Backbone and ligand atoms as CSV (ligand in chain L), in Angstrom:
chain,resi,resn,atom,element,x,y,z
A,1,UNK,N,N,-2.601,19.345,-5.364
A,1,UNK,CA,C,-2.258,17.961,-5.704
A,1,UNK,C,C,-1.435,17.332,-4.589
A,2,UNK,N,N,-1.678,16.077,-4.357
A,2,UNK,CA,C,-0.994,15.375,-3.274
A,2,UNK,C,C,-0.530,14.006,-3.797
A,3,UNK,N,N,0.526,13.489,-3.194
A,3,UNK,CA,C,1.033,12.162,-3.561
A,3,UNK,C,C,0.937,11.216,-2.383
A,4,UNK,N,N,0.787,9.949,-2.682
A,4,UNK,CA,C,0.772,8.928,-1.633
A,4,UNK,C,C,1.411,7.653,-2.162
A,5,UNK,N,N,1.867,6.800,-1.249
A,5,UNK,CA,C,2.413,5.509,-1.661
A,5,UNK,C,C,1.343,4.437,-1.487
A,6,UNK,N,N,1.176,3.625,-2.520
A,6,UNK,CA,C,0.251,2.491,-2.466
A,6,UNK,C,C,1.047,1.208,-2.663
A,7,UNK,N,N,0.675,0.173,-1.917
A,7,UNK,CA,C,1.282,-1.153,-2.111
A,7,UNK,C,C,0.170,-2.187,-2.279
A,8,UNK,N,N,0.316,-3.033,-3.308
A,8,UNK,CA,C,-0.474,-4.268,-3.338
A,8,UNK,C,C,0.420,-5.297,-2.645
A,9,UNK,N,N,-0.031,-5.760,-1.490
A,9,UNK,CA,C,0.783,-6.625,-0.625
A,9,UNK,C,C,0.898,-8.051,-1.205
A,10,UNK,N,N,1.787,-8.872,-0.623
A,10,UNK,CA,C,1.990,-10.221,-1.177
A,10,UNK,C,C,0.698,-11.054,-1.303
A,11,UNK,N,N,-0.244,-10.883,-0.378
A,11,UNK,CA,C,-1.500,-11.650,-0.504
A,11,UNK,C,C,-2.287,-11.179,-1.724
A,12,UNK,N,N,-2.283,-9.860,-1.978
A,12,UNK,CA,C,-3.008,-9.313,-3.131
A,12,UNK,C,C,-2.393,-9.757,-4.449
A,13,UNK,N,N,-1.065,-9.756,-4.518
A,13,UNK,CA,C,-0.386,-10.191,-5.746
A,13,UNK,C,C,-0.652,-11.675,-5.974
A,14,UNK,N,N,-0.484,-12.453,-4.902
A,14,UNK,CA,C,-0.635,-13.913,-5.017
A,14,UNK,C,C,-2.053,-14.307,-5.427
A,15,UNK,N,N,-3.039,-13.541,-4.993
A,15,UNK,CA,C,-4.437,-13.876,-5.288
A,15,UNK,C,C,-4.956,-13.217,-6.561
A,16,UNK,N,N,-4.065,-12.572,-7.312
A,16,UNK,CA,C,-4.482,-12.009,-8.605
A,16,UNK,C,C,-5.315,-10.752,-8.487
A,17,UNK,N,N,-4.990,-9.902,-7.492
A,17,UNK,CA,C,-5.795,-8.698,-7.271
A,17,UNK,C,C,-5.112,-7.411,-7.739
A,18,UNK,N,N,-3.969,-7.517,-8.429
A,18,UNK,CA,C,-3.280,-6.300,-8.888
A,18,UNK,C,C,-4.223,-5.496,-9.800
A,19,UNK,N,N,-4.809,-6.169,-10.767
A,19,UNK,CA,C,-5.683,-5.484,-11.732
A,19,UNK,C,C,-6.891,-4.855,-11.056
A,20,UNK,N,N,-7.468,-5.562,-10.107
A,20,UNK,CA,C,-8.642,-5.051,-9.375
A,20,UNK,C,C,-8.295,-3.760,-8.635
A,21,UNK,N,N,-7.126,-3.739,-7.989
A,21,UNK,CA,C,-6.716,-2.527,-7.257
A,21,UNK,C,C,-6.468,-1.386,-8.243
A,22,UNK,N,N,-5.745,-1.672,-9.314
A,22,UNK,CA,C,-5.436,-0.617,-10.292
A,22,UNK,C,C,-6.724,-0.088,-10.942
A,23,UNK,N,N,-7.651,-0.960,-11.238
A,23,UNK,CA,C,-8.937,-0.527,-11.823
A,23,UNK,C,C,-9.617,0.498,-10.914
A,24,UNK,N,N,-9.611,0.224,-9.612
A,24,UNK,CA,C,-10.258,1.146,-8.671
A,24,UNK,C,C,-9.516,2.492,-8.619
A,25,UNK,N,N,-8.188,2.439,-8.694
A,25,UNK,CA,C,-7.425,3.697,-8.698
A,25,UNK,C,C,-7.785,4.524,-9.928
A,26,UNK,N,N,-7.792,3.858,-11.089
A,26,UNK,CA,C,-8.057,4.583,-12.338
A,26,UNK,C,C,-9.473,5.120,-12.386
A,27,UNK,N,N,-10.414,4.367,-11.840
A,27,UNK,CA,C,-11.804,4.832,-11.857
A,27,UNK,C,C,-12.044,5.967,-10.880
A,28,UNK,N,N,-11.112,6.170,-9.968
A,28,UNK,CA,C,-11.287,7.211,-8.954
A,28,UNK,C,C,-10.283,8.356,-9.111
A,29,UNK,N,N,-9.800,8.538,-10.318
A,29,UNK,CA,C,-8.933,9.686,-10.634
A,29,UNK,C,C,-7.710,9.780,-9.732
A,30,UNK,N,N,-7.151,8.614,-9.390
A,30,UNK,CA,C,-5.854,8.608,-8.708
A,30,UNK,C,C,-4.829,8.196,-9.759
A,31,UNK,N,N,-4.015,9.133,-10.194
A,31,UNK,CA,C,-3.061,8.856,-11.276
A,31,UNK,C,C,-1.863,8.093,-10.744
A,32,UNK,N,N,-1.483,7.028,-11.477
A,32,UNK,CA,C,-0.278,6.267,-11.124
A,32,UNK,C,C,0.894,6.954,-11.821
A,33,UNK,N,N,1.792,7.548,-11.031
A,33,UNK,CA,C,2.913,8.288,-11.634
A,33,UNK,C,C,4.241,7.540,-11.446
A,34,UNK,N,N,4.195,6.368,-10.787
A,34,UNK,CA,C,5.355,5.475,-10.699
A,34,UNK,C,C,4.830,4.116,-10.254
A,35,UNK,N,N,5.451,3.052,-10.758
A,35,UNK,CA,C,4.981,1.707,-10.378
A,35,UNK,C,C,6.077,0.681,-10.637
A,36,UNK,N,N,6.252,-0.267,-9.715
A,36,UNK,CA,C,7.153,-1.399,-9.970
A,36,UNK,C,C,6.796,-2.584,-9.073
A,37,UNK,N,N,7.275,-3.757,-9.486
A,37,UNK,CA,C,7.097,-4.954,-8.672
A,37,UNK,C,C,8.413,-5.224,-7.965
A,38,UNK,N,N,8.320,-5.491,-6.671
A,38,UNK,CA,C,9.526,-5.742,-5.874
A,38,UNK,C,C,9.283,-6.955,-4.974
A,39,UNK,N,N,10.359,-7.562,-4.521
A,39,UNK,CA,C,10.247,-8.590,-3.482
A,39,UNK,C,C,11.176,-8.134,-2.360
A,40,UNK,N,N,10.596,-7.595,-1.293
A,40,UNK,CA,C,11.392,-7.020,-0.207
A,40,UNK,C,C,12.124,-8.093,0.574
A,41,UNK,N,N,13.331,-7.767,0.996
A,41,UNK,CA,C,14.006,-8.599,1.984
A,41,UNK,C,C,13.392,-8.281,3.349
A,42,UNK,N,N,13.676,-9.115,4.324
A,42,UNK,CA,C,13.198,-8.871,5.686
A,42,UNK,C,C,13.698,-7.513,6.191
A,43,UNK,N,N,14.968,-7.233,5.907
A,43,UNK,CA,C,15.578,-5.968,6.351
A,43,UNK,C,C,14.856,-4.767,5.716
A,44,UNK,N,N,14.537,-4.889,4.432
A,44,UNK,CA,C,13.826,-3.785,3.759
A,44,UNK,C,C,12.437,-3.589,4.354
A,45,UNK,N,N,11.744,-4.694,4.648
A,45,UNK,CA,C,10.405,-4.596,5.262
A,45,UNK,C,C,10.504,-3.987,6.658
A,46,UNK,N,N,11.535,-4.346,7.395
A,46,UNK,CA,C,11.722,-3.776,8.748
A,46,UNK,C,C,11.964,-2.279,8.673
A,47,UNK,N,N,12.711,-1.838,7.671
A,47,UNK,CA,C,12.965,-0.402,7.506
A,47,UNK,C,C,11.695,0.343,7.122
A,48,UNK,N,N,10.919,-0.266,6.235
A,48,UNK,CA,C,9.687,0.380,5.788
A,48,UNK,C,C,8.711,0.553,6.952
A,49,UNK,N,N,8.600,-0.468,7.786
A,49,UNK,CA,C,7.639,-0.443,8.902
A,49,UNK,C,C,8.314,-0.108,10.234
A,50,UNK,N,N,9.426,0.626,10.178
A,50,UNK,CA,C,10.193,0.929,11.406
A,50,UNK,C,C,9.328,1.571,12.504
A,51,UNK,N,N,8.327,2.360,12.122
A,51,UNK,CA,C,7.471,3.001,13.149
A,51,UNK,C,C,6.713,1.964,13.986
A,52,UNK,N,N,6.576,0.756,13.453
A,52,UNK,CA,C,5.836,-0.296,14.174
A,52,UNK,C,C,6.765,-1.254,14.937
A,53,UNK,N,N,8.059,-0.887,15.027
A,53,UNK,CA,C,9.052,-1.813,15.587
A,53,UNK,C,C,8.677,-2.380,16.954
A,54,UNK,N,N,8.042,-1.558,17.782
A,54,UNK,CA,C,7.699,-2.005,19.144
A,54,UNK,C,C,6.365,-2.747,19.219
A,55,UNK,N,N,5.649,-2.829,18.118
A,55,UNK,CA,C,4.311,-3.435,18.151
A,55,UNK,C,C,4.426,-4.958,18.164
A,56,UNK,N,N,3.476,-5.623,18.811
A,56,UNK,CA,C,3.555,-7.090,18.908
A,56,UNK,C,C,3.486,-7.805,17.548
A,57,UNK,N,N,2.901,-7.119,16.541
A,57,UNK,CA,C,2.740,-7.770,15.233
A,57,UNK,C,C,3.916,-7.501,14.284
A,58,UNK,N,N,4.972,-6.817,14.773
A,58,UNK,CA,C,6.073,-6.398,13.886
A,58,UNK,C,C,6.774,-7.565,13.183
A,59,UNK,N,N,7.095,-8.609,13.957
A,59,UNK,CA,C,7.788,-9.777,13.393
A,59,UNK,C,C,6.962,-10.431,12.293
A,60,UNK,N,N,5.709,-10.660,12.638
A,60,UNK,CA,C,4.813,-11.323,11.705
A,60,UNK,C,C,4.593,-10.458,10.453
A,61,UNK,N,N,4.397,-9.156,10.674
A,61,UNK,CA,C,4.158,-8.231,9.554
A,61,UNK,C,C,5.345,-8.192,8.592
A,62,UNK,N,N,6.553,-8.087,9.138
A,62,UNK,CA,C,7.722,-7.970,8.263
A,62,UNK,C,C,8.037,-9.309,7.588
A,63,UNK,N,N,7.717,-10.396,8.254
A,63,UNK,CA,C,7.864,-11.707,7.635
A,63,UNK,C,C,6.879,-11.836,6.458
A,64,UNK,N,N,5.630,-11.449,6.687
A,64,UNK,CA,C,4.613,-11.487,5.624
A,64,UNK,C,C,4.991,-10.579,4.455
A,65,UNK,N,N,5.414,-9.363,4.748
A,65,UNK,CA,C,5.696,-8.401,3.672
A,65,UNK,C,C,6.916,-8.790,2.844
A,66,UNK,N,N,7.777,-9.658,3.407
A,66,UNK,CA,C,8.932,-10.121,2.638
A,66,UNK,C,C,8.727,-11.544,2.110
A,67,UNK,N,N,7.495,-12.040,2.202
A,67,UNK,CA,C,7.220,-13.430,1.809
A,67,UNK,C,C,7.000,-13.607,0.307
A,68,UNK,N,N,6.818,-12.511,-0.426
A,68,UNK,CA,C,6.551,-12.624,-1.860
A,68,UNK,C,C,6.535,-11.250,-2.484
A,69,UNK,N,N,6.328,-11.189,-3.813
A,69,UNK,CA,C,6.349,-9.892,-4.468
A,69,UNK,C,C,5.203,-8.974,-4.062
A,70,UNK,N,N,5.484,-7.690,-4.128
A,70,UNK,CA,C,4.499,-6.618,-3.920
A,70,UNK,C,C,4.535,-5.723,-5.157
A,71,UNK,N,N,3.457,-4.992,-5.393
A,71,UNK,CA,C,3.485,-3.904,-6.378
A,71,UNK,C,C,3.449,-2.597,-5.606
A,72,UNK,N,N,4.449,-1.749,-5.833
A,72,UNK,CA,C,4.483,-0.444,-5.163
A,72,UNK,C,C,4.218,0.640,-6.208
A,73,UNK,N,N,3.433,1.630,-5.808
A,73,UNK,CA,C,3.017,2.697,-6.739
A,73,UNK,C,C,3.034,4.040,-6.043
A,74,UNK,N,N,3.305,5.078,-6.809
A,74,UNK,CA,C,3.079,6.441,-6.335
A,74,UNK,C,C,1.808,6.945,-7.013
A,75,UNK,N,N,0.870,7.399,-6.205
A,75,UNK,CA,C,-0.395,7.937,-6.719
A,75,UNK,C,C,-0.397,9.442,-6.553
A,76,UNK,N,N,-1.034,10.111,-7.493
A,76,UNK,CA,C,-1.158,11.564,-7.390
A,76,UNK,C,C,-2.598,11.970,-7.682
A,77,UNK,N,N,-3.076,12.941,-6.943
A,77,UNK,CA,C,-4.430,13.458,-7.175
A,77,UNK,C,C,-4.804,14.423,-6.065
A,78,UNK,N,N,-5.967,15.060,-6.227
A,78,UNK,CA,C,-6.518,15.908,-5.169
A,78,UNK,C,C,-6.755,15.053,-3.938
A,79,UNK,N,N,-6.273,15.476,-2.800
A,79,UNK,CA,C,-6.493,14.756,-1.539
A,79,UNK,C,C,-6.227,13.253,-1.699
A,80,UNK,N,N,-5.133,12.928,-2.387
A,80,UNK,CA,C,-4.846,11.524,-2.732
A,80,UNK,C,C,-4.736,10.626,-1.494
A,81,UNK,N,N,-4.153,11.149,-0.416
A,81,UNK,CA,C,-3.954,10.308,0.777
A,81,UNK,C,C,-5.298,9.852,1.330
A,82,UNK,N,N,-6.181,10.799,1.573
A,82,UNK,CA,C,-7.484,10.456,2.167
A,82,UNK,C,C,-8.350,9.668,1.183
A,83,UNK,N,N,-8.305,10.048,-0.100
A,83,UNK,CA,C,-9.173,9.352,-1.060
A,83,UNK,C,C,-8.737,7.897,-1.251
A,84,UNK,N,N,-7.415,7.660,-1.278
A,84,UNK,CA,C,-6.960,6.275,-1.412
A,84,UNK,C,C,-7.278,5.487,-0.135
A,85,UNK,N,N,-7.141,6.139,1.018
A,85,UNK,CA,C,-7.496,5.440,2.263
A,85,UNK,C,C,-8.977,5.082,2.276
A,86,UNK,N,N,-9.780,5.956,1.685
A,86,UNK,CA,C,-11.214,5.666,1.555
A,86,UNK,C,C,-11.467,4.444,0.676
A,87,UNK,N,N,-10.701,4.309,-0.392
A,87,UNK,CA,C,-10.863,3.136,-1.271
A,87,UNK,C,C,-10.403,1.856,-0.579
A,88,UNK,N,N,-9.340,1.981,0.257
A,88,UNK,CA,C,-8.808,0.785,0.942
A,88,UNK,C,C,-9.764,0.284,2.020
A,89,UNK,N,N,-10.307,1.219,2.821
A,89,UNK,CA,C,-11.103,0.829,3.995
A,89,UNK,C,C,-10.200,0.654,5.208
A,90,UNK,N,N,-10.799,0.449,6.365
A,90,UNK,CA,C,-10.056,0.352,7.628
A,90,UNK,C,C,-9.057,-0.804,7.607
A,91,UNK,N,N,-7.976,-0.638,8.398
A,91,UNK,CA,C,-6.936,-1.671,8.497
A,91,UNK,C,C,-7.547,-3.031,8.809
A,92,UNK,N,N,-8.435,-3.027,9.812
A,92,UNK,CA,C,-9.141,-4.260,10.159
A,92,UNK,C,C,-10.335,-4.425,9.213
A,93,UNK,N,N,-10.247,-5.416,8.342
A,93,UNK,CA,C,-11.283,-5.569,7.300
A,93,UNK,C,C,-12.680,-5.741,7.879
A,94,UNK,N,N,-12.740,-6.206,9.137
A,94,UNK,CA,C,-14.064,-6.385,9.758
A,94,UNK,C,C,-14.722,-5.048,10.061
A,95,UNK,N,N,-13.885,-4.007,10.167
A,95,UNK,CA,C,-14.411,-2.660,10.432
A,95,UNK,C,C,-14.456,-1.812,9.159
A,96,UNK,N,N,-14.010,-2.360,8.050
A,96,UNK,CA,C,-13.947,-1.582,6.797
A,96,UNK,C,C,-15.346,-1.421,6.206
A,97,UNK,N,N,-15.569,-0.253,5.589
A,97,UNK,CA,C,-16.886,0.039,4.996
A,97,UNK,C,C,-17.155,-0.885,3.809
A,98,UNK,N,N,-18.444,-1.119,3.575
A,98,UNK,CA,C,-18.898,-1.883,2.407
A,98,UNK,C,C,-18.290,-1.310,1.131
A,99,UNK,N,N,-17.877,-2.185,0.236
A,99,UNK,CA,C,-17.405,-1.727,-1.070
A,99,UNK,C,C,-15.933,-1.358,-1.102
A,100,UNK,N,N,-15.270,-1.333,0.063
A,100,UNK,CA,C,-13.838,-1.003,0.074
A,100,UNK,C,C,-13.011,-2.249,-0.282
A,101,UNK,N,N,-11.769,-1.995,-0.682
A,101,UNK,CA,C,-10.890,-3.100,-1.101
A,101,UNK,C,C,-10.728,-4.105,0.045
A,102,UNK,N,N,-10.439,-3.588,1.233
A,102,UNK,CA,C,-10.202,-4.517,2.348
A,102,UNK,C,C,-11.464,-5.256,2.750
A,103,UNK,N,N,-12.589,-4.573,2.747
A,103,UNK,CA,C,-13.836,-5.258,3.095
A,103,UNK,C,C,-14.118,-6.388,2.113
A,104,UNK,N,N,-13.843,-6.131,0.837
A,104,UNK,CA,C,-14.182,-7.141,-0.172
A,104,UNK,C,C,-13.148,-8.256,-0.274
A,105,UNK,N,N,-11.875,-7.934,-0.014
A,105,UNK,CA,C,-10.839,-8.923,-0.328
A,105,UNK,C,C,-9.929,-9.349,0.812
A,106,UNK,N,N,-9.833,-8.576,1.902
A,106,UNK,CA,C,-8.898,-8.953,2.967
A,106,UNK,C,C,-9.387,-10.213,3.672
A,107,UNK,N,N,-8.420,-10.972,4.185
A,107,UNK,CA,C,-8.768,-12.228,4.849
A,107,UNK,C,C,-8.346,-12.213,6.311
A,108,UNK,N,N,-7.695,-11.125,6.741
A,108,UNK,CA,C,-7.012,-11.129,8.030
A,108,UNK,C,C,-6.581,-9.686,8.296
A,109,UNK,N,N,-6.372,-9.293,9.563
A,109,UNK,CA,C,-5.932,-7.910,9.831
A,109,UNK,C,C,-4.560,-7.646,9.218
A,110,UNK,N,N,-3.754,-8.682,9.104
A,110,UNK,CA,C,-2.424,-8.523,8.507
A,110,UNK,C,C,-2.470,-8.689,6.986
A,111,UNK,N,N,-3.129,-9.713,6.528
A,111,UNK,CA,C,-3.229,-9.963,5.082
A,111,UNK,C,C,-4.392,-9.133,4.555
A,112,UNK,N,N,-4.145,-7.823,4.495
A,112,UNK,CA,C,-5.226,-6.900,4.147
A,112,UNK,C,C,-5.029,-6.256,2.770
A,113,UNK,N,N,-4.314,-6.967,1.890
A,113,UNK,CA,C,-4.268,-6.712,0.440
A,113,UNK,C,C,-3.489,-5.453,0.019
A,114,UNK,N,N,-3.722,-4.354,0.730
A,114,UNK,CA,C,-3.137,-3.080,0.298
A,114,UNK,C,C,-2.588,-2.292,1.479
A,115,UNK,N,N,-1.668,-1.403,1.152
A,115,UNK,CA,C,-1.158,-0.429,2.124
A,115,UNK,C,C,-1.277,0.949,1.504
A,116,UNK,N,N,-1.483,1.974,2.338
A,116,UNK,CA,C,-1.437,3.367,1.872
A,116,UNK,C,C,-0.875,4.256,2.959
A,117,UNK,N,N,-0.162,5.291,2.566
A,117,UNK,CA,C,0.396,6.248,3.532
A,117,UNK,C,C,-0.742,6.905,4.318
A,118,UNK,N,N,-0.439,7.270,5.572
A,118,UNK,CA,C,-1.511,7.844,6.393
A,118,UNK,C,C,-1.424,9.355,6.593
A,119,UNK,N,N,-0.358,10.003,6.109
A,119,UNK,CA,C,-0.214,11.451,6.286
A,119,UNK,C,C,0.851,11.955,5.301
A,120,UNK,N,N,0.892,13.254,5.033
A,120,UNK,CA,C,1.879,13.777,4.078
A,120,UNK,C,C,3.323,13.436,4.455
A,121,UNK,N,N,3.659,13.477,5.736
A,121,UNK,CA,C,5.047,13.176,6.150
A,121,UNK,C,C,5.374,11.709,5.900
A,122,UNK,N,N,4.440,10.824,6.217
A,122,UNK,CA,C,4.708,9.398,5.973
A,122,UNK,C,C,4.728,9.116,4.475
A,123,UNK,N,N,3.893,9.815,3.712
A,123,UNK,CA,C,3.911,9.625,2.247
A,123,UNK,C,C,5.282,9.995,1.693
A,124,UNK,N,N,5.851,11.106,2.151
A,124,UNK,CA,C,7.166,11.536,1.657
A,124,UNK,C,C,8.226,10.485,1.995
A,125,UNK,N,N,8.208,9.984,3.226
A,125,UNK,CA,C,9.160,8.940,3.623
A,125,UNK,C,C,8.960,7.670,2.783
A,126,UNK,N,N,7.720,7.238,2.664
A,126,UNK,CA,C,7.426,5.958,2.005
A,126,UNK,C,C,7.717,6.012,0.501
A,127,UNK,N,N,7.398,7.139,-0.142
A,127,UNK,CA,C,7.699,7.274,-1.574
A,127,UNK,C,C,9.215,7.235,-1.772
A,128,UNK,N,N,9.930,7.978,-0.938
A,128,UNK,CA,C,11.393,8.022,-1.041
A,128,UNK,C,C,12.050,6.695,-0.711
A,129,UNK,N,N,11.352,5.855,0.047
A,129,UNK,CA,C,11.901,4.545,0.424
A,129,UNK,C,C,12.028,3.630,-0.800
A,130,UNK,N,N,11.093,3.759,-1.740
A,130,UNK,CA,C,11.067,2.848,-2.889
A,130,UNK,C,C,11.438,3.480,-4.230
A,131,UNK,N,N,11.296,4.797,-4.347
A,131,UNK,CA,C,11.469,5.426,-5.657
A,131,UNK,C,C,12.450,6.589,-5.591
A,132,UNK,N,N,13.322,6.670,-6.613
A,132,UNK,CA,C,14.111,7.893,-6.757
A,132,UNK,C,C,13.376,8.816,-7.732
A,133,UNK,N,N,13.843,10.057,-7.838
A,133,UNK,CA,C,13.042,11.038,-8.587
A,133,UNK,C,C,12.978,10.758,-10.068
A,134,UNK,N,N,13.921,9.970,-10.611
A,134,UNK,CA,C,13.884,9.653,-12.035
A,134,UNK,C,C,12.815,8.595,-12.348
A,135,UNK,N,N,12.350,7.917,-11.316
A,135,UNK,CA,C,11.320,6.875,-11.519
A,135,UNK,C,C,9.908,7.429,-11.378
A,136,UNK,N,N,9.793,8.685,-10.967
A,136,UNK,CA,C,8.474,9.304,-10.771
A,136,UNK,C,C,8.217,10.226,-11.958
A,137,UNK,N,N,7.135,9.941,-12.687
A,137,UNK,CA,C,6.981,10.516,-14.018
A,137,UNK,C,C,6.292,11.866,-14.030
A,138,UNK,N,N,6.624,12.710,-13.091
A,138,UNK,CA,C,6.091,14.078,-13.117
A,138,UNK,C,C,7.148,14.999,-12.562
L,1,CMP,P1,P,-0.726,-1.338,6.974
L,1,CMP,O1,O,-1.681,-0.280,6.537
L,1,CMP,O2,O,0.251,-1.822,5.972
L,1,CMP,O3,O,0.076,-0.818,8.280
L,1,CMP,C1,C,0.615,-1.708,9.239
L,1,CMP,C2,C,0.193,-3.119,9.018
L,1,CMP,O4,O,0.358,-3.992,10.121
L,1,CMP,C3,C,-1.285,-3.164,8.729
L,1,CMP,O5,O,-1.564,-2.587,7.467
L,1,CMP,C4,C,-1.564,-4.643,8.869
L,1,CMP,O6,O,-1.243,-5.354,7.677
L,1,CMP,C5,C,-0.561,-5.082,9.934
L,1,CMP,N1,N,-1.170,-5.451,11.215
L,1,CMP,C6,C,-1.157,-6.677,11.747
L,1,CMP,N2,N,-1.768,-6.707,12.920
L,1,CMP,C7,C,-2.192,-5.459,13.164
L,1,CMP,C8,C,-2.892,-4.857,14.239
L,1,CMP,N3,N,-3.299,-5.550,15.308
L,1,CMP,N4,N,-3.180,-3.533,14.136
L,1,CMP,C9,C,-2.747,-2.815,13.050
L,1,CMP,N5,N,-2.071,-3.344,12.009
L,1,CMP,C10,C,-1.800,-4.656,12.060
């Protein structure tokens, strides 16, 4: 069993896609073991995306991620990291496979509806960034 962090980003929440994302998780045996709605401050978004600090899109990304509410979730399942990344599709929606969340709903490389951890180490950091152990129901 593996855990990963999933986020429905501000564009996804604003466009009414929370249910669509959750439906796909439930249909694909990714169990939601923690979930909450948050509105990140700029500082919180900068901490979450600290690995991207030197990237040219950092300012814009952290501004976007703190622009409105997000839904953050901890998912659990067999190979949860890779399977959820498969459901999301590539970061750039133009390169995302048919039928993926980003291919169907993203409007921009930044406004790409969802986020998911990319490796076990990042999942551990990202889950711990938003949830304490009493909020994770396993
Ligand atoms: P995410 O999976 O949350 O990880 C970093 C985010 O930066 C990414 O999704 C995009 O929303 C955003 N981003 C904006 N521009 C780029 C870019 N050129 N390459 C990668 N990520 C980008």
